[in-house]
N, C-alpha and C positions, 0 to 999 in steps of 0.2 A: 019670583019665578021658582018653581020647584026644580030640583037638580035634574030630574029626568027630562023635563021640558027643556032645560038649558042644554043638556047633552044632545038631545034629539035635534036641536036647532043648530048645532055645530056643523060646519062643513066636514065631511068625512070621505075617505076613499070609497069607491064603489064596492070594494071587496070586504068592507067592514062586516064582521059577523054580527048576527042579531044578539041582543042582550041575553036571550035565553041560551044560546050556544055558549057564550062567554061564561054564564053562570054554571052550566053543566060541566064545562072544562074545569072550573075551579072546584066543583064538587068532587071531581075525580082526583085533582091534584092535592087538595088539602089533606086527605088522609095519608097520602104518601109523604107529604111534608111533615105532618105531625109525628108519624112513626120514625122517619129517618132523622129528623132534627132532634126529636126526643131521645133517640138512641145515642146520638152524638153528645148531647148535653149530659146524659147519664154517664157515658164513658169519660167525659171530661171531669165530672164530679168525682168519679171513682179513680181518677188519675191514670186511666188506661190510654188516654190520648192527651197531648198537651192542650192547654187552653187556647194556644194560638191556632190549633186545628179547629176548635169550636168558634173562634172569633168571626170568620166569615158567615157562619150559620146565624150567629146572633145579629150581625149587621143586616143580613138578608131579611131576617124575620122582622126587624124594626122597619126597614125600608118597605117591605111588602105591606105591613100593617098600616103605615102612614100614607100609602098611595091613595086610597079611597078618600080620606079626609082632605088631602091636598087637591085631588082632581075634582071631587064633587062637593066638598064642603067649602074650600077656599076658591074653587073654580080657577085654579092657577095652572094653566096648561104648561108653561115653561118649567115651573118647579116640578110638576108631575113628570115631565120628560126627563129631567135630571134624576128624579127619584127612580124611575124605571130603569134608567141606565145603571144606577147603583145596584138595583135588584139583579139585573142581567150580569153585571160584572162580578158580583159576589157569588152567583151560582157557579161561574167558571172557577173562581177562587176556591169555593167549597169543594168542588169536584177534584181539583188538584190537591188540596190540603188533606182530604180524607182518603185519597186513593191508596196510599201505601198502608193504611191502617185497616180500613174496611171498604173494600172495593164495591161491595153490594150497595153501600150508601151512595157512592159516586154514581153508579149505574142507575140507581133509583131516581137520581136528579135529571136524567135525560128527558123525560116528558115535560118536566118543569122548565128545563132549559129551552126545549123546542117551543113551548107555548110562550114563554116570556120573550123569546127572540121575535116571534110573530107580534106579540103585544107591544114590544118596544118599537118595532117598525110602524105599527099602527099609531101608537102614541106620538111618535115623532112626525108622522104624516099629518095627524090631526092638529098638532101644535103648529106645524108649518102652514097648513091650510087656513088656520084661524089667527095667524100672527097679526097683531095690531087691532084686533076687534074687541 
């Protein structure tokens, strides 16, 4: 079974956005992520911010990148739910960690935080609705 067929056959809440909408949201968010994360990593390399400030950005990047292989490759809903909770938690950590250094970077994460909050609720809902299947 192809991953899209598998996903389409899962029980999902009625408010689940269509895949095209999800894709569009990520097309908007990824440039924000690339610019803001890149800026933080450059500042860490230049020792303008401590590496501990960049740490939640690094953890978030890894957790974000492994979500798709976990969800659609492994088809592991519980692990994907844990992963997205890590993504959400590290966004909050990032915003707090960078605030006193570069507030614009923290503010730039607001759309990312809003979307991942919605996506987390969706993922937890899908995981719950398909538990044991």
